[in-house]
N, C-alpha and C positions, 0 to 999 in steps of 0.2 A: 504494500500500500504506500509506503514511504517513497519507493522508487517511482511509482506512477505520479505521485504528488510532485516530486522533484522534476520529472519530465515535463509535466504540464506547466510548472512554474518557469522552466527554461524556455519553453516555446513561447509563453506569454511575454517574457522579457525580451525576446528577439523576434517577435512576430513580424514587425515592420521589415526587418532585414530578410527574413525567411521568405516572405511573400513578394517582396519588391526588389530584392537584390539580384545581382548578376550571378547566374549559375556557372561555375567553372568545373568541368569534368576533369579529374586528375587521372594520370596514368595508373592503371592497376591491372592485376592479372586475374586469372580465372577464379581464384578463391578469395578475392577481396573487392570492395567497391570503395572508391574515394572521390569526394567532390568538395567544393567550397561554394559559399554564397558570400559575395562581396558587395559593399555599398558602392555608390557611384564614384567617389573619389579614392577608393581603395584604402581608406583609413580604418576600416573595420571589416573583419571577415570571420566567418565560422567555417572551420574545416572539419570534415567528417571522414573517419577511417573506419571501415566495417569489415571485419574478418568473417568470412562465410564458413570456411572449413580450414582444418589444420594445414599448415604449410608443410611442404616436403623438405624445405630448407632447414638448416640448423638455426638460423636467425632470420627474422623478418627483414624485409627491405627497409631502406630509409624512406621517410615521408618528406616530400618536397612541397613547399608552400607557394605554388605558382599563382600568378594573378595579381600579386601585390607590387608596390613600387620598390624597386631595388635600391633607390636612393634615400629611403626613409628608415626610421627605426621603429620596431614593433615590440610591444609587450606580448608575450606568449603565455596563455593560461589554458590549463586543462579544465574544461567545464562539465564534461560528462565522461564517465560516471563520476559521482562524487567520491567514490572510493574504488580505485582500479584494482582488480584481481589479477595478479601477475604470477608467473612461475618463479621468477627471481627478481631481485632488485634491479630497477632500470633507471634510465635517465629522466623519467617523467617527473619525479619529485625534485630533481635538481633544476630542471629547466622551467618548471611551473612558476610564473610570475617574473621571469627574467626578461631582459630586453636584448633584442638581436637586430642586426641590420637586415633589411629586406633582401639584400644581395646574399647574405649567408643562408637565410631561410629558403631562398629560391635555389641556390646552387649547391649548397652542402646538405640542406635538409636536417632531419633529426632521425636518429635510429629508433625504430619502433620497438616496444617491448614484446616479449613472447606472451601472447594472450591465449585464453581459451577460445576455441571456435565459437562463432556466433557472438562475438564481442564487438563493441563499438567504442570509439574514442571521439570526442568532439573537442576541438581546440578553438580558442578565440584569439584572434590577433587584433590588437588595438594600436594604432599609430601613436607614437610618443611625440609630443610637440615640443 
């Protein structure tokens, strides 16, 4: 019940962006789906990574934040789920709330954690002024 309540609150908070933002389909393979929704000036974006089935690789791919301005700085936040279930400690807790250049997020990305199948991550990027 708490998970559903959190999901509804997340949607309400970002309703305008979700319904009116620009959809960016990100590169993904057969066992995952990734996309983003960005506002007009690319100062705010929600990025979604969805793992459909277990990966055959030892470690997941990197996640690249395409669509943002490479010349700006962005605060990266993990906004879903509120508590990530991981196989082992990952970079998520380290990067959450940190600021990165758009260029680094686009070109170097972020190593995804090893997740259970049918898991989702939602990241929020906010331009730092």
